[in-house]
C-alpha positions in Angstrom: 192.6 103.4 113.3 194.5 100.2 112.9 192.4 97.9 110.8 194.7 94.9 110.6 198.3 93.9 111.3 200.0 90.6 110.6 203.4 89.0 110.4 204.1 88.2 106.8 207.7 86.9 106.8 210.2 85.5 109.3 212.2 82.8 107.4 215.7 84.3 108.1 217.2 84.8 111.5 216.9 88.5 111.0 214.3 90.0 108.6 214.3 93.8 108.3 214.5 97.1 106.4 211.3 96.9 104.2 209.7 98.6 101.3 206.3 98.1 99.7 204.8 98.6 96.3 201.5 97.8 94.4 202.2 96.3 91.0 199.0 95.7 89.0 196.8 93.4 91.1 199.7 92.3 93.4 201.6 93.5 96.4 205.4 93.3 96.4 207.4 93.7 99.6 211.2 93.7 99.7 213.6 93.5 102.7 216.9 92.3 103.9 217.5 88.8 105.2 220.6 88.1 107.3 222.0 86.6 110.5 221.6 89.9 112.4 221.1 93.6 112.2 224.9 94.3 111.7 226.0 91.0 110.2 227.8 91.0 106.9 225.7 88.4 105.0 222.7 90.4 103.9 220.6 89.4 100.9 217.5 91.1 99.4 214.3 89.1 99.3 211.3 90.1 97.2 207.9 88.5 98.1 204.4 88.8 96.6 200.8 88.5 97.6 197.5 89.1 95.9 195.6 90.3 99.0 198.3 91.0 101.5 197.6 87.8 103.5 199.5 84.8 102.0 203.0 85.7 100.7 205.4 83.8 98.5 209.0 84.5 97.5 209.6 85.9 94.0 213.4 86.6 94.1 216.5 86.6 96.2 219.2 89.1 95.2 222.8 88.7 96.4 225.7 91.1 96.3 227.3 91.5 92.9 230.7 92.4 94.2 233.3 91.6 96.9 231.2 93.7 99.3 229.3 90.9 101.1 226.3 92.6 102.7 223.3 93.9 100.8 221.2 96.4 102.9 218.1 98.6 102.8 216.4 97.8 99.5 214.0 100.3 98.1 211.6 99.5 95.2 209.9 102.0 92.9 207.9 102.1 89.7 209.7 103.8 86.8 207.8 106.0 84.3 207.9 103.2 81.7 206.3 100.7 84.1 209.4 98.7 85.0 210.4 98.2 88.6 213.7 99.6 89.9 215.3 98.2 93.1 218.2 99.9 94.8 220.4 98.5 97.6 223.7 99.2 99.3 226.5 96.6 99.3 228.8 97.0 102.2 231.9 95.5 103.8 233.0 96.3 107.4 236.6 95.7 108.6 237.2 97.0 112.1 236.3 100.7 112.1 236.4 100.9 108.3 233.3 100.5 106.0 233.3 100.4 102.2 230.0 100.8 100.4 228.7 100.9 96.8 225.1 101.3 95.5 223.5 99.0 93.0 220.3 99.1 90.9 218.3 96.2 89.4 215.4 96.4 86.9 212.4 94.1 86.4 209.1 94.0 84.7 207.5 91.5 87.0 209.4 91.5 90.3 210.6 87.9 89.7 213.2 88.2 87.0 215.8 91.0 87.6 218.4 92.5 85.4 222.1 92.3 86.1 223.0 94.8 88.8 224.2 98.3 87.8 226.7 100.2 90.0 225.5 103.7 90.5 226.6 106.8 92.4 229.8 107.6 94.2 231.8 105.3 96.4 230.8 105.4 100.1 227.7 107.6 99.3 224.6 105.9 100.5 221.6 106.8 98.3 218.3 106.8 100.2 214.8 106.1 98.8 214.6 107.3 95.2 211.4 109.2 94.5 210.2 109.6 90.9 208.8 113.0 89.8 208.1 114.1 86.2 210.4 111.5 84.7 213.3 111.9 87.2 214.3 109.9 90.3 215.4 112.1 93.1 217.5 110.7 96.0 219.4 112.0 99.0 222.8 110.5 99.5 225.0 110.7 102.6 228.7 109.9 103.2 229.0 106.8 105.5 232.3 108.1 106.9 230.4 110.9 108.7 231.7 113.7 106.5 228.6 115.6 107.7 226.7 116.4 104.6 223.9 115.0 102.4 223.7 115.6 98.6 220.6 115.7 96.4 220.8 113.6 93.2 218.6 113.1 90.2 218.5 110.4 87.5 216.4 109.8 84.4 217.3 106.1 84.0 218.4 104.8 87.4 221.9 104.2 86.0 223.6 107.6 85.9 223.2 110.4 88.5 223.3 114.2 88.3 224.2 116.2 91.4 221.4 118.7 92.0 222.7 120.1 95.3 226.2 119.2 96.4 225.6 120.2 100.0 221.9 119.8 100.8 222.4 119.9 104.6 225.6 119.8 106.7 224.9 119.8 110.5 225.1 116.9 113.0 225.5 113.9 110.6 222.4 114.1 108.4 221.7 110.7 106.7 218.5 108.8 105.9 215.8 110.9 104.1 212.4 110.7 102.4 211.4 113.1 99.6 207.8 114.1 98.9 206.6 116.1 95.9 203.4 118.1 96.4 200.7 119.3 94.0 202.2 122.7 93.8 205.5 121.1 92.5 207.3 121.9 95.8 209.5 119.2 97.3 209.7 118.3 101.0 212.5 116.4 102.7 212.3 114.5 106.0 215.9 114.1 107.2 217.3 112.0 110.0 220.3 113.1 112.0 222.7 111.1 114.3 225.4 113.5 115.4 225.6 115.5 118.6 222.1 116.8 117.9 219.8 114.1 116.8 216.5 115.9 116.1 215.2 115.5 112.5 215.1 118.3 109.9 212.2 119.2 107.6 213.3 120.9 104.3 211.2 122.5 101.5 212.2 123.8 98.1 210.5 125.0 94.9 211.6 123.8 91.4 214.4 123.3 90.4 215.0 122.2 94.0 218.4 124.0 94.4 217.4 126.4 97.2 216.1 124.9 100.5 214.6 126.1 103.7 215.0 124.0 106.8 213.5 123.8 110.3 214.0 121.5 113.2 211.2 119.0 114.1 212.4 118.6 117.7 212.1 114.8 117.6 214.6 112.0 116.9 213.6 109.6 114.1 214.9 106.7 112.1 214.2 105.0 108.8 211.7 107.6 107.5 209.2 107.3 104.7 206.6 109.9 103.8 203.8 110.5 101.3 201.5 113.2 100.2 197.8 112.2 100.5 195.2 113.3 97.8 193.9 115.9 100.3 197.3 117.5 100.5 198.2 116.3 104.0 201.8 115.0 104.6 202.0 111.6 106.3 205.2 110.0 107.6 206.3 106.8 109.3 209.5 105.5 110.9 211.2 104.9 114.2 210.4 107.3 117.0 212.1 107.7 120.4 211.0 109.1 123.7 214.6 110.2 124.5 218.1 109.7 123.5 218.2 106.0 124.2 216.7 103.1 122.1 214.7 101.8 125.1 211.3 102.9 123.9 211.8 102.9 120.1 208.7 102.1 118.1 207.4 102.3 114.6 204.7 105.0 114.4 202.8 107.2 112.0 202.7 110.9 112.2 201.5 114.1 110.5 203.9 116.6 109.1 202.6 120.2 109.0 204.7 122.3 106.6 204.0 125.3 108.7 204.0 123.8 112.2 206.8 123.5 114.7 207.0 119.7 115.0 205.6 116.3 113.9 202.4 114.9 115.4 202.3 111.2 116.2 198.8 109.7 115.7 199.3 105.9 115.7 201.8 103.6 117.2 202.1 100.3 115.3 202.6 97.1 117.2 206.4 97.2 117.5 209.4 97.6 119.7 213.1 96.8 120.0 214.8 96.5 116.7 212.1 98.1 114.5 211.1 100.6 111.7 212.0 101.2 108.1 208.5 101.2 106.7 207.1 101.3 103.2 203.9 103.2 102.6 201.2 102.7 99.9 197.7 104.3 99.8 195.2 101.8 98.2 191.4 101.6 98.2 191.0 104.1 101.0 193.5 102.4 103.4 197.1 103.1 104.2 199.2 99.9 103.8 202.4 99.9 105.8 205.2 97.3 105.7 207.7 97.4 108.5 209.9 95.2 110.7 210.0 94.7 114.5 211.3 92.4 117.2 208.6 93.0 119.9 207.5 89.3 119.6 211.0 88.0 120.0 212.3 87.3 116.4 212.9 90.2 114.1 210.2 89.8 111.5 208.4 91.6 108.7 204.9 93.0 109.4 202.1 94.5 107.3 199.5 96.9 108.7 196.4 98.4 107.2 195.3 101.7 108.6 192.1 103.8 108.1 193.2 107.4 108.2 191.2 110.1 110.1 189.7 112.9 108.1 191.4 116.3 108.1 190.8 118.4 111.2 188.4 121.2 110.9 190.1 124.3 109.5 193.0 122.3 108.0 193.4 121.0 104.5 
């Protein structure tokens, strides 16, 4: 059930690609500000709020290199309590794109370290997820070389390749990793090649051997979490068909044994939309996302009361 939804930021011409975190008694939301979805002038904004109602700017990060466009920031809490923010810096010239990944560190979300270049050139690292002192991330090659890799890092600065070819069919790219109570890892993976249906992967430690199945639905900008009761919840862009005409940001259940994902809530959204951040806090699911259904592409925050598990399911 949707408890509340509100627009929390629209200062730039285009505000998009969010992430959300709870730091002490404050909420922090990060996103890209730019002239447009594919413009080459992106900067990363970090905003804060005590109750999720009134928001103020904490920081504005700009590209540290000759690559003029910062995109898709992701913010996580490190084991030592510091914040880690990752973003891609890109430059597009005709049909050619160059990309590098950068990481910033902060103790309060307002003052950030100098950026650190991480990873391989033209490999886009997606949504680092910390587990037992290591940050795992899926990276994909932007030149459509048809593979994703699984990386791990203990400090957010240097990367170890865990699986060189995690998945290789039909341009896999954006991914969300979830670690469950039994130490298994699940991967929700977007695809944009000839076949656009998402993939769901599972692996046991040390996460080098994976089993995959097709979810039968096209998705974009995924995020996923494991609830305390063991259920897997995901959010992102869903489509009715192959076109973008009915794209919306939605929440759905992921059944590790089932054939597909099950949508249970469509958030107020449409047009240019998705890229949510998910946080479970005080019995509610808090969701940051962006959408253009009200005209201007803006940042929204939703609070959702989740239904209890169905009878006979965990």
